TIFIPA-332075 format. One record per residue (C-alpha): z, x, y. Coordinates in steps of 0.2 Angstrom, whole numbers, plus 2048, in hexadecimal, padded with zeros to 3 digits. Example, Ala and Ser with C-alpha at 12.3 -4.5 7.8 and 13.67 -1.06 7.14 Angstrom:
% TIFIPA-332075
82783E7EA;8248447FB;
END
This chain:
% TIFIPA-332075
DC3F6ABAC;DC5F7DBAD;DD7F7ABA9;DD3F72B99;DC6F7DB94;DD3F8CB97;DE1F85B8D;DD4F82B7F;DCEF93B7F;DE0F99B7F;DE5F90B70;DD6F97B67;DDAFA7B6A;DECFA5B65;DE8F9DB55;DD9FABB51;DE9FB6B53;DF1FAFB43;E01FACB4C;E03F9BB44;DFDF9EB32;E10FA7B2C;E1BF99B25;E29F9FB30;E20F9DB3F;E1DF8BB3B;E30F89B36;E35F91B46;E2BF86B50;E30F75B48;E43F7AB49;E41F7FB5B;E38F6CB5F;E47F65B55;E54F6DB5F;E4AF68B6E;E4BF56B6A;E5DF57B66;E61F5EB76;E56F51B7F;E5AF41B78;E61F39B85;E52F3DB90;E46F35B84;E50F26B82;E4FF23B95;E3DF26B96;E3BF19B86;E44F0DB91;E3AF10BA0;E29F0EB97;E2DF01B8A;E3EEF9B8C;E44F01B7C;E56F02B79;E60F11B73;E62F0CB62;E4FF06B60;E49F17B67;E53F20B5B;E4EF16B4D;E3CF14B50;E37F22B58;E44F32B5B;E4CF30B48;E3AF2EB40;E34F3FB49;E44F47B43;E42F41B32;E2FF49B32;E35F59B3A;E43F59B2B;E37F56B1E;E2BF64B24;E39F70B25;E3EF6DB14;E2CF6EB0C;E20F78B19;E22F89B0E;E1CF80AFE;E0EF74B06;E07F84B0C;E07F8DAFC;DF7F91AF2;DF5F85AE4;DEDF8DAD5;DE0F81ACA;DD8F83AB9;DC8F8FAB9;DBAF8AAAF;DB5F93AA0;DA4F97AA6;DACFA1AB5;DB6FADAAB;DBFFB7AB0;DC6FB0AC0;DD4FA8AC8;DD0F96AD3;DDDF90ADF;DDDF85AEF;DE3F8DAFF;DE9F80B0D;DE3F87B1F;DE6F80B2F;DD7F79B38;DDCF82B49;DDBF7AB5A;DE0F68B59;DE1F59B64;DEEF4BB62;DEAF3CB6E;DF9F2FB6C;DFCF1EB71;E08F16B7C;E12F09B73;E1CF18B6A;E17F25B75;E26F32B6D;E23F2FB5A;E11F2EB5A;E0CF3EB65;E1BF49B5C;E18F42B4A;E07F49B48;E0BF59B54;E18F5CB46;E0BF5BB38;DFFF65B41;E0BF74B44;E12F73B32;DFFF76B2E;DFEF85B38;DF4F7DB46;DF4F7FB59;DF4F6DB63;DF1F66B73;DFAF55B75;DF2F48B7F;DFFF39B83;DFAF29B89;DFBF25B9B;E03F14B97;E14F1BB94;E15F28BA3;E27F2BBA2;E27F2FB90;E16F3AB93;E1FF45B9F;E2EF48B94;E24F4EB87;E1AF5AB93;E2AF62B98;E33F62B85;E24F69B7F;E22F76B8B;E34F7CB8A;E31F7EB77;E1FF86B75;E13F91B7F;E04F87B85;DF8F91B7B;E01F8BB6B;E06F7AB70;DFFF70B82;E02F61B89;DF4F58B94;DF9F49B9D;DEEF3CBA7;DE3F2EBA3;DD0F2AB9E;DCAF39BA8;DD5F46B9E;DD1F3EB8E;DBDF40B92;DC0F52B95;DC8F56B87;DBDF4DB7B;DB0F58B84;DB7F68B7C;DB5F6EB6A;DC5F6AB61;DC7F6FB4E;DCEF60B4A;DD2F4FB54;DE2F42B4F;DE0F32B59;DECF23B5A;DE7F15B63;DDBF06B65;DCCF02B5A;DC0F04B6D;DC9F15B72;DC8F1BB5E;DB4F17B5F;DB2F21B6D;DBCF30B67;DB3F2FB57;DA2F31B5F;DA7F3FB6A;DAEF48B5B;D9FF47B53;D95F51B5F;DA0F5FB59;DA1F5BB47;DB4F5BB4A;DBDF51B3C;DC7F44B42;DD6F38B3C;DD7F27B45;DE7F1DB44;DE1F0BB4B;DE7EFBB49;DE3EEAB45;DE9ED8B41;DF4EDBB33;DF8ECBB28;E09EC5B24;E04EB9B13;E16EB0B0E;E11EA5AFE;E1BE98AF6;E28EA3AEC;E2EEAEAFA;E3FEADAFE;E3DEA6B12;E4CEAAB1A;E4BEBEB12;E37EBCB19;E3CEB7B2A;E48EC4B2D;E3DED1B29;E2EEC9B32;E38EC7B42;E3EED8B42;E2DEE0B3E;E22ED5B4A;E2FED4B5A;E33EE8B59;E2DEF0B69;E2AEDFB6F;E1CEDEB62;E12EEEB68;E10EF5B57;E00EFAB4F;E08EF5B3E;E12EE5B43;E0CED6B3A;DFFECEB46;E01EBCB3D;E09EB2B30;DFDEABB22;E09E9EB18;E08E93B0A;E07E81B13;E15E7BB08;E20E87B0F;E1CE88B21;E2AE7CB29;E38E84B1F;E32E96B25;E31E8FB37;E43E8AB36;E46E9BB2F;E3EEA4B3C;E47E99B4A;E57E9EB42;E53EB0B40;E4CEB3B51;E5DEACB59;E66EB7B4D;E5EEC6B52;E5BEC4B65;E66EB7B6A;E63EA6B72;E5AEAFB81;E51EBDB7C;E4AEC0B8E;E5CEC5B92;E60ECFB81;E61EE2B88;E5BEE8B79;E49EDEB79;E3CEE9B81;E2EEE5B8C;E1AEE6B8D;E15EF7B92;E0CEF0BA2;E07EE2BAB;DF4EE3BA4;DFBEE1B92;E08ED4B98;DFBEC9B9E;DEFECCB8F;DFDEC6B82;E02EB8B8D;DF0EB2B8D;DF0EB0B7C;DFEEA3B7A;DF7E93B78;E05E87B7F;E02E78B74;E05E83B64;E14E8BB6A;E23E87B5E;E2FE94B63;E30E9EB72;E21EA0B7F;E2BEA5B8F;E29EB3B9A;E31EBDBA7;E24EC6BB3;E2FED1BBB;E36ED8BAB;E25ED8BA2;E2DECFB95;E25EC2B89;E32EB7B7D;E30EB9B6C;E23EABB69;E1CEA2B59;E0EE97B57;E0AE89B4B;DFFE82B46;DF4E90B48;DE1E92B46;DD4EA0B43;DCBE9AB53;DDCE9BB5F;DDDEA9B6C;DE9EB3B63;DDFEB4B54;DCFEBDB5D;DD8ECEB5F;DE8ED9B5A;DF5ED0B64;E00EDFB67;E0EED5B6E;E1CEC8B69;E11EBAB65;E11EB6B51;E04EA8B4D;E08E9EB3D;DFAE99B33;DF9E90B21;DEFE8FB12;DEFE83B03;DE8E8FAF6;DEDEA3AF6;DDCEA8AEF;DD4E9FB00;DE0EA8B0B;DDCEB9B02;DCAEB7B04;DCCEB3B17;DD5EC3B19;DC8ECCB10;DBAEC6B1B;DC3ECEB2A;DC3EE0B2F;DD0EEAB24;DE0EE9B2D;DEAEF8B2F;DFAEF1B25;DFDEE1B1A;E0CED9B16;E10ECDB07;E20EC2B04;E21EBEAF2;E2BEBCAE3;E1CEBBAD7;E19ECEAD0;E07EC7ACC;E04EC2ADC;E09ED3AE4;DFDEDDAD7;DEFED1ADC;DF0ED4AEF;DF3EE6AEE;DE4EE8AE2;DD8EDCAEC;DDCEDFAFE;DD6EEDB09;DE3EF3B14;DEBF03B1A;DFCF00B14;E09EF4B14;E19EECB0B;E1FEDFAFF;E2DED4B04;E2EEDEB14;E25EE4B24;E21EF5B2D;E2DF01B22;E1FF07B18;E1BF14B27;E2DF1AB28;E2CF27B1A;E26F38B17;E22F35B05;E12F2AB09;E03F2DB12;E01F1FB21;DF0F1CB28;DE2F0EB28;DD3F0AB20;DC2F04B27;DC4EFDB3A;DD7F01B38;DD3F13B37;DD0F22B2D;DDCF30B26;DEFF30B22;DFEF3AB29;E12F3BB27;E18F48B1A;E0DF51B0F;DFEF46B11;E00F4DB26;E01F5DB1F;DF2F5AB16;DE9F52B25;DEAF60B2E;DE5F6DB23;DD4F73B1B;DD7F74B09;DCDF85B05;DC5F86AF2;DC6F98AED;DC0FA1ADD;DC6FB3ADC;DBBFBAACF;DC1FCAAC5;DB4FD9AC4;DBAFE0AB3;DAEFD4AAA;D9DFCCAAF;D96FBEAA3;D83FC0AA3;D7FFAEAA0;D7BFAAAB2;D70FB7AB3;D5EFB8AB2;D52FBDAA7;D5AFADA9E;D59FAEA8B;D5EFA0A7C;D6FFA7A7C;D72FA5A8E;D6DF93A8B;D78F90A7D;D86F97A86;D83F8DA96;D82F7EA8B;D95F82A83;D9CF86A94;D94F76A9E;D97F67A94;
END
């Protein structure tokens, strides 16, 4: 506890010294980080393989490359993002200059999960540093190899009073939340997110929560099924299904169910081979606890594809369940594994009503060739973000914010949204002294009232 207190105090002193405020300092920090990642790419790939069985290509595509992309974006734009923005001044405040000044919060805490342990620790860190903050990074104990690598990598880049890493489990999480941070960024489960929000409220600390939920994938009768199957298989079984925005279940028009299942069968064989459990590029469950949990969600009498598992390697075959119902075990919680239930509907309106009755998901995917359907779904359904005729790719851009709504989280990041998330925008009026309009001062006269009515209407 004393070490954590000393760490936070050191960061508070460092921030108070103004070291992080110049744009040049922020840019230099981001460049150091990018160079160190490039130097350690091989180590990062090995750590991700040890923790999650990720291949070199998947590690770069979904973690390392996305961190590079965020770094590149911030290096290009941080000076512009950090500038004051002038805004109009009301006539009643003449003469003055009004502007908005982005300012860093100060000492931030970034708590990252185990499913994308490199990406989800460093992406928010990039945004925090670009905005001028210091940071304490807390990686998940469930990805120990990546956590150890992050500690070494960040120590090579930054002094601990600027960026520090705290490893460990629940005890360390609890001790960190005892401290008063200026901002907390949490990615993880809804259950832990509630705890973080409660603890932050004790200090009135602002929080961003990136949570999850059961993200639906609706396939209507106009969808191009071969294309839909290919993109659903990619998004669902990436990282062995351990993706917060993975399609959690398919909700398809009953008339296309059989054709969609046939397309899914072909696509699973194309992407993972005849035996996915023997595919070296197919990942594994993070640990035995989650392996057993996901296996328990598989109802053997509904398995139409896959269903096998290999306990020594913690691998579960890509599995499709159909017919599936809302009372099935796999529909009672976020699956977070390679199991895909397929439900059917007769009327799209009924399907959307069913989805909207449930907690708002982090993502929503719709496969359709009907523009009116796409418009209706995006207007009437509440969700964090999503895609039309694809899956998961909406988070792979620095030009749109990524985040949840309701039960799936609050706040957003990536690109400009990430810079703004880690910044407080000060509204400032610079009032001139060469003139002072008397309207607001007593004693009030009819002329004062007439002028006030002229200015304020």
